[in-house]
N, C-alpha and C positions, 0 to 999 in steps of 0.2 A: 294281613298286614300286620310286619314285625316292630316292636316299637325297642328299641336300644335304649337301655338309664343310664341316663350321665351318673357318674360315680359320688355326687354329692348330691342327695335330692331333700331339701331343705324347705323354708315355706314358700321362699321365692320361686320355688320349681313347682310347687302344687299348682299355680295358673295355668303355664303353658302344656304340663301335664294334663290337665284334667280338658284341655282345648282339644290334645293328642287323642284324647282315649275318647274324648264325645264326639268325633267325627267320625272314627270310627265304628263305633256303634251305630252311632243315626243312618250311616250309609250300611249298616248291615254284615259288616267285615269280620269275619274272625279276627280273633286278638289272639297275638303272640309278644311275649313279652322277653326280654334277655336282660337279664337283672344278672349279670357278671359283671359289671364292671363298679358297682352300689358297694358304699365304702361307707356311706353315712345316708339314713334314711328318717326322716321324720314324721311325724306323727301327723301331718297335714299331707303327707303324700301318699301313708298309709290309706289313710282315709278318704283318697284320691282315687288307689285301685280299687279298695274295697267298693264303693260307690258304683266304680265301672265295672268290675267283674258281676255285681248283682245285675245294673245295665244289662249286658251281656248276655248272663243267664236269662232273664226274664223276655230277652229280644231271641232267645235259641240259639245263640252263637257259642262259636268256640271260644275258649276261653283258655289260655296256656301261659304261665311263667316258665321259661328256659334257664337253666342255671342261674339259678339263686343263688346270691350272695351270700355268704355264712353273715355279714351285717342285714340283709334281707330277712334272712329266715329266723334271726333272734329278736330282731325290732317286731317282725308279725306274731311271735309266740308273745312276746312280752306286752302287747297293746292286745292280745287275743283276738287278734285278725289274722284269718288263714287266704290272706290274697295270694301267699307264696304255693302254697301244702293244694290247695282246693281248685279241683276240673273244671 
Protein backbone atom coordinates (compact mmCIF):
# COMPACT_ATOMS: atom_id res chain seq x y z
CA UNK A 1 0.00 0.00 0.00
CA UNK A 2 1.30 3.45 -0.84
CA UNK A 3 1.01 6.51 1.35
CA UNK A 4 1.56 9.93 -0.20
CA UNK A 5 2.88 12.31 2.42
CA UNK A 6 1.57 15.86 2.71
CA UNK A 7 3.83 18.85 2.16
CA UNK A 8 3.76 19.86 5.82
CA UNK A 9 4.37 17.13 8.40
CA UNK A 10 4.22 19.00 11.69
CA UNK A 11 3.19 17.80 15.16
CA UNK A 12 -0.50 17.92 14.22
CA UNK A 13 0.15 15.54 11.32
CA UNK A 14 1.90 12.95 13.51
CA UNK A 15 -1.29 11.38 14.92
CA UNK A 16 -3.03 10.76 11.59
CA UNK A 17 0.24 9.53 10.05
CA UNK A 18 0.72 7.14 12.96
CA UNK A 19 -2.80 5.74 12.55
CA UNK A 20 -2.39 5.23 8.80
CA UNK A 21 0.92 3.43 9.18
CA UNK A 22 -0.28 1.37 12.13
CA UNK A 23 -3.22 0.05 10.09
CA UNK A 24 -0.90 -1.03 7.29
CA UNK A 25 1.54 -2.76 9.62
CA UNK A 26 -1.24 -4.53 11.53
CA UNK A 27 -2.75 -5.69 8.23
CA UNK A 28 0.60 -7.09 7.15
CA UNK A 29 0.72 -4.82 4.13
CA UNK A 30 3.99 -3.84 2.44
CA UNK A 31 4.56 -0.13 2.92
CA UNK A 32 5.58 2.31 0.20
CA UNK A 33 5.81 5.98 1.06
CA UNK A 34 5.93 8.80 -1.47
CA UNK A 35 7.78 11.70 0.10
CA UNK A 36 8.12 13.87 -2.98
CA UNK A 37 5.76 16.63 -1.77
CA UNK A 38 7.27 17.04 1.71
CA UNK A 39 8.48 20.61 2.24
CA UNK A 40 8.62 20.49 6.04
CA UNK A 41 8.90 17.56 8.42
CA UNK A 42 9.18 17.80 12.18
CA UNK A 43 10.66 15.53 14.79
CA UNK A 44 7.30 13.99 15.71
CA UNK A 45 6.65 12.75 12.18
CA UNK A 46 10.22 11.53 11.82
CA UNK A 47 9.72 9.50 14.98
CA UNK A 48 6.42 8.11 13.68
CA UNK A 49 8.14 7.04 10.47
CA UNK A 50 11.04 5.47 12.39
CA UNK A 51 8.67 3.55 14.68
CA UNK A 52 6.56 2.35 11.75
CA UNK A 53 9.68 1.23 9.91
CA UNK A 54 10.85 -0.71 12.98
CA UNK A 55 7.42 -2.35 13.30
CA UNK A 56 7.38 -3.25 9.60
CA UNK A 57 10.88 -4.73 9.76
CA UNK A 58 9.96 -6.72 12.88
CA UNK A 59 7.05 -8.23 10.94
CA UNK A 60 9.22 -8.79 7.87
CA UNK A 61 7.16 -6.39 5.79
CA UNK A 62 8.52 -4.46 2.86
CA UNK A 63 9.32 -0.78 3.67
CA UNK A 64 10.20 1.72 0.97
CA UNK A 65 10.38 5.49 0.86
CA UNK A 66 10.14 6.49 -2.78
CA UNK A 67 11.00 9.94 -4.02
CA UNK A 68 12.07 11.43 -0.67
CA UNK A 69 12.21 15.19 -0.81
CA UNK A 70 15.34 17.13 0.09
CA UNK A 71 13.54 18.28 3.26
CA UNK A 72 12.96 14.65 4.31
CA UNK A 73 16.54 13.64 3.63
CA UNK A 74 18.02 16.62 5.46
CA UNK A 75 15.70 16.28 8.47
CA UNK A 76 16.42 12.56 8.72
CA UNK A 77 20.16 13.16 8.59
CA UNK A 78 19.97 15.96 11.15
CA UNK A 79 17.95 13.78 13.54
CA UNK A 80 20.17 10.74 12.83
CA UNK A 81 17.12 8.73 11.76
CA UNK A 82 17.51 6.59 8.68
CA UNK A 83 13.79 6.45 7.87
CA UNK A 84 14.38 7.68 4.34
CA UNK A 85 17.37 5.67 3.21
CA UNK A 86 16.86 2.43 5.15
CA UNK A 87 15.29 -0.52 3.39
